C-alpha positions, -999 to +999 in steps of 0.1 A: -698-285+024-735-287+021-731-312-007-709-334+015-734-332+043-762-342+020-743-373+011-733-381+046-767-378+063-784-406+045-754-429+054-759-420+091-796-429+088-791-463+073-805-492+094-781-513+114-771-544+095-764-579+107-727-583+116-700-609+120-676-614+149-644-635+143-628-655+171-593-667+166-585-687+197-563-715+185-554-731+152-588-724+137-612-694+136-649-692+142-674-666+129-704-657+149-733-638+132-751-612+153-784-631+149-768-663+163-754-644+193-787-627+200-803-662+201-775-678+221-789-700+249-770-679+275-779-645+260-798-623+285-808-587+291-783-569+313-781-534+328-748-515+328-746-485+352-723-457+342-715-472+308-680-460+299-689-451+263-724-437+268-718-421+302-752-433+315-771-464+324-776-487+294-794-520+288-781-546+264-787-581+252-755-598+259-737-632+263-711-638+290-679-635+272-664-666+289-688-689+272-675-678+238-638-683+248-637-721+244-602-735+250-588-703+265-570-707+298-565-681+326-528-677+317-536-668+281-535-634+265-563-620+243-566-591+220-599-575+210-596-556+177-621-529+167-628-519+132-615-483+138-580-494+148-585-496+186-567-527+199-574-538+235-546-561+250-562-581+278-551-610+300-576-638+298-581-643+335-605-614+342-625-622+311-631-658+322-643-650+357-680-652+366-676-623+390-677-601+409-665-581+378-679-599+348-672-594+311-701-596+286-703-593+248-732-569+241-748-575+207-767-548+188-800-560+174-805-546+139-842-543+148-834-523+179-803-502+172-784-486+200-782-448+202-753-430+186-722-422+207-726-385+199-737-362+172-727-375+138-713-407+153-724-443+150-734-464+179-711-487+200-722-517+180-724-541+165-703-558+193-693-541+225-673-556+254-690-544+286-686-552+323-710-556+353-695-544+386-663-533+369-651-515+401-646-549+418-620-558+391-605-523+387-614-525+350-598-498+329-619-478+303-596-493+277-610-527+286-644-516+272-637-519+234-667-512+211-670-518+173-653-551+181-646-571+149-624-599+162-610-614+194-576-633+191-554-654+214-518-642+210-485-644+228-480-618+256-472-582+246-436-585+260-429-615+237-444-599+206-430-564+211-395-564+227-392-527+218-416-519+247-395-536+273-377-516+300-340-521+307-335-558+317-313-549+347-342-534+366-355-553+395-389-570+389-405-548+416-391-516+402-419-490+396-408-488+360-418-524+355-451-518+372-455-488+348-449-512+319-478-534+330-500-503+334-490-491+299-502-523+284-535-521+302-543-484+298-523-471+268-515-498+243-551-500+230-547-467+212-509-460+211-477-476+199-443-470+215-410-473+195-433-483+166-443-514+186-479-524+191-509-533+169-530-502+175-537-479+146-556-453+165-534-428+184-498-415+180-466-432+190-457-422+225-419-423+220-412-415+184-403-388+175-409-375+211-421-389+244-448-368+262-425-365+292-402-345+270-427-318+260-453-318+287-446-301+321-451-328+347-482-312+363-499-307+329-491-343+318-508-356+350-537-333+344-540-345+308-541-381+318-567-374+346-589-353+324-579-348+287-607-324+280-595-300+306-565-292+284-576-300+249-612-299+237-624-311+203-656-329+192-639-361+180-617-366+211-616-402+222-591-404+251-609-412+283-603-397+317-583-419+340-597-413+375-580-423+407-604-452+410-590-466+377-554-454+380-543-445+415-518-417+422-491-443+429-499-461+396-498-429+377-464-422+392-453-457+379-467-451+345-450-418+341-417-434+354-420-460+326-426-433+299-397-412+311-375-444+312-385-453+276-376-418+264-340-429+270-346-462+250-358-449+217-356-474+189-362-464+152 
């Protein structure tokens, strides 16, 4: 064990290196180097209160994300892919707005590295999608991806992954369909369902078993609201979904979707 730690500690102390972000927004792709983004004409110093990842006020040099999304329309769908398997599925419209909730790409300066996310952990860099005034847009914690390696324009989730769809006979305003939308926003970044999804981070939420099948309802609600209140371990990554992010009515709809999909398992 001591030998492994001796090898690991020098790696954790290595200086931050320049990085590359890939944007695939159409027929071609573009690569941005961190140095170019730090020097971008619209790069500026911003303050983020209650940063989702650092749990405190942070200051970043950042570029409004909208200025990097050339050719993207409000009806498009984007996917931010992190180098650890986290995949944020996001409609483009909120990312293109100038406010009140505004998306920024924070860039880690190799000369001024960000602090680690925890003991033995790296920072949130080299690229981190952050928000100013996120409450105004009801931005979910899953819409703050860090370690971002690429941003892609893709077909909507329902088109790419039909295995996620509820039964087609349900009314459009059925709570289960609302739950499907909430699942895309809050869960699909880490989890697959019926094997469908691009995330490589968390377990499948339907195969072999759906959480509504093995959690008592009260404990499942508690787990979503505050995962650490039920299971504590140093490397836990699931965020707490407060009522400000996911209302009680929305939580009901999300659980209705999960319970419905337990009856629609597909190998």
